[in-house]
C-alpha positions in Angstrom: -3.2 -59.3 -149.9 -2.2 -58.1 -146.5 0.9 -58.9 -144.3 0.5 -60.7 -140.9 1.9 -58.0 -139.1 2.8 -59.9 -135.8 4.6 -62.6 -137.9 6.7 -59.9 -139.8 7.4 -58.2 -136.5 8.5 -61.2 -134.7 10.9 -62.3 -137.5 12.3 -58.7 -137.5 12.9 -58.7 -133.7 14.5 -62.3 -133.9 16.9 -61.2 -136.8 17.9 -58.1 -134.6 18.5 -60.2 -131.6 20.7 -62.4 -133.7 22.6 -59.4 -135.1 22.9 -57.9 -132.1 24.4 -61.1 -130.2 26.9 -61.6 -133.1 28.2 -57.9 -132.9 28.1 -57.8 -129.0 31.0 -60.2 -128.7 32.9 -59.6 -132.1 35.8 -57.5 -130.8 35.8 -58.5 -127.1 38.6 -61.0 -125.5 36.2 -63.2 -123.7 37.7 -65.9 -121.4 37.2 -69.3 -122.8 35.2 -70.3 -119.6 32.7 -67.5 -120.3 32.7 -68.1 -124.1 31.6 -71.7 -123.4 28.9 -70.7 -121.0 27.7 -68.2 -123.6 27.5 -70.8 -126.3 25.7 -73.3 -124.0 23.0 -70.7 -123.0 22.9 -68.5 -126.2 19.4 -69.9 -127.5 17.8 -69.6 -124.0 19.0 -66.0 -123.7 17.9 -64.8 -127.2 14.5 -66.6 -126.7 14.1 -64.6 -123.4 14.9 -61.3 -125.2 12.7 -61.9 -128.1 9.9 -62.6 -125.7 10.4 -59.6 -123.7 10.6 -57.4 -126.7 7.5 -58.9 -128.3 5.6 -58.7 -124.9 6.3 -55.1 -124.5 5.2 -54.3 -128.0 2.2 -56.3 -127.5 1.0 -54.1 -124.6 0.9 -51.0 -126.9 -0.3 -52.6 -130.2 -3.2 -55.1 -131.0 -2.8 -57.4 -133.9 -5.7 -58.7 -136.0 -6.0 -62.6 -136.0 -5.3 -64.0 -139.6 -8.5 -64.8 -141.4 -8.9 -68.3 -142.1 -9.8 -69.4 -145.6 
């Protein structure tokens, strides 16, 4: 059995982005207007961070395609 390295890595990046997002604003007094904007755009911001990090990783590492059975 062999792990799908790209899938594992992408899940770790997504998990780390989510954890970082929660911690980034945990102890800040953010004005309500800013909080509403962040809530509205949270998924788009996180998706762009995920894509940028994984894109940079893929520039340095090659991943094998999963074998079809």
